[in-house]
C-alpha positions in Angstrom: 91.0 159.5 92.8 88.6 161.4 90.6 87.8 158.2 88.7 87.0 156.4 92.0 84.7 159.2 93.1 82.9 159.0 89.8 82.3 155.3 90.3 80.9 156.0 93.8 78.6 158.8 92.4 77.4 156.6 89.6 76.6 153.9 92.2 74.2 156.4 93.9 76.4 157.8 96.6 76.1 161.4 97.6 78.5 164.1 98.6 81.5 162.0 97.5 85.0 163.3 98.2 88.4 161.6 98.3 91.0 162.1 101.1 94.5 161.8 99.9 95.4 159.5 97.1 95.1 156.2 99.0 91.6 155.1 98.4 89.8 156.9 101.2 86.4 158.0 100.0 83.9 159.9 102.2 80.3 159.7 101.0 76.7 159.6 102.2 74.1 156.9 101.6 70.9 155.7 103.1 71.9 152.0 102.4 73.3 149.7 105.1 76.9 148.6 105.2 76.4 145.2 103.7 74.4 146.7 100.8 77.1 149.3 100.3 79.9 146.8 100.3 78.2 144.6 97.7 77.2 147.5 95.4 80.5 149.3 95.6 82.8 146.3 95.3 80.9 145.2 92.2 81.0 148.7 90.7 84.7 149.2 91.5 85.6 145.7 90.2 83.8 146.5 86.9 85.3 149.9 86.5 88.9 149.0 87.2 89.0 145.3 86.1 90.2 143.8 89.4 88.5 142.2 92.4 87.8 145.0 94.7 87.7 144.5 98.5 86.3 147.5 100.4 86.2 148.2 104.1 83.4 150.6 105.0 83.3 152.6 108.2 81.0 155.4 109.3 82.1 158.7 110.9 81.5 157.4 114.5 83.6 154.3 113.8 86.4 156.4 112.3 86.4 158.8 115.3 86.5 155.9 117.7 89.4 154.3 115.9 91.3 157.5 116.2 90.4 158.1 119.8 91.3 154.5 120.8 94.8 154.6 119.4 97.0 153.2 122.1 100.2 155.0 121.1 101.3 158.5 121.8 102.6 160.5 118.9 106.4 160.3 118.5 108.5 162.2 116.1 110.4 159.3 114.6 107.7 156.6 114.6 104.9 155.7 112.2 101.6 154.6 113.7 99.4 152.4 111.5 95.8 151.3 111.9 94.5 148.1 110.3 90.9 147.9 109.2 90.3 144.2 108.8 87.8 141.3 108.3 86.6 139.8 111.6 89.3 137.9 113.5 92.1 139.2 111.2 93.4 141.4 113.9 94.2 138.2 115.9 96.1 136.7 112.9 98.0 140.0 112.6 98.9 139.9 116.3 100.1 136.3 116.1 102.3 137.2 113.1 103.6 140.3 114.9 104.4 138.3 118.0 106.4 135.7 116.0 108.3 138.3 114.0 111.6 139.9 115.0 111.0 143.5 116.1 113.1 146.6 116.0 113.5 148.8 119.0 110.3 150.8 119.7 108.2 148.5 117.5 104.9 147.6 119.1 101.4 146.4 118.3 98.1 146.3 120.2 94.5 145.4 119.6 91.9 147.8 120.9 88.2 146.9 120.2 89.1 144.6 117.4 91.3 147.1 115.6 95.0 146.3 115.2 97.4 149.2 115.8 101.1 149.0 114.9 103.9 151.4 115.6 107.3 151.2 113.9 110.3 153.5 113.6 110.3 155.6 110.5 112.3 154.1 107.7 111.6 150.5 109.0 108.0 150.0 107.8 108.8 147.9 104.7 112.0 146.4 105.9 110.6 145.2 109.2 109.9 141.5 109.6 106.3 142.2 110.2 106.1 144.7 107.3 107.2 141.9 105.0 104.4 139.6 106.2 101.8 142.2 105.3 102.5 141.8 101.6 101.5 138.1 101.5 98.9 137.3 98.9 96.8 135.3 101.4 96.3 138.5 103.4 95.3 140.7 100.4 91.6 140.7 101.0 91.7 140.6 104.8 92.8 144.1 105.7 93.8 147.6 104.7 96.2 149.8 106.7 96.5 153.5 107.0 98.9 155.8 108.9 97.1 157.3 111.9 97.7 160.8 110.2 95.3 159.7 107.4 92.6 159.1 110.0 93.1 162.6 111.4 92.8 164.0 107.9 89.6 162.0 107.3 88.1 163.2 110.6 88.8 166.8 109.6 86.9 166.3 106.4 83.7 165.2 108.2 
C-alpha cells in the first residue's frame, strides 16, 4: 500500500496513511469530493495502468456507516458494507432477493448503504457472493468487512 500512498501524496493529499492492505486510504485535502475523485482516479490509473474507480467518504460518513449497521455482531457471521454508485444498492438488493440464501444470510439497505451478513465460510460460495464478481458490477461498488470500518474509525 506504500505505492498507493505515494500516488496520493504526489497528487497533493496530506497526512496520507493506509489501513490494512485492501485499498483503504485516509488522507486530508481541501478539495471537494468530485475534484478528489477525478484527480485520484486519474493518478491511480496512470500509476498502476488500469482504470481506477474510487469511492471517497469523509470521516463523518464513515462513522455513520458504522453506526447504522443493522446487524449485531455474531461470532460465526461476516458483516459486509457496500459503498456504491447511486442506486446500486437497489440493484444489489434485487440480486440478493432473487438469490438462494443460506441460513442466517440477510441484507438490508440503510440510508442508501447496502449491508450484507453471511455465515463465515460461505462468502464466496453463496449465490449472492458469486453475483458480486460480475464484470458489469466492477465499477459500481466496493465492499468491506464491517471490521475494516472499525479499524478505519480508530485511525481518525
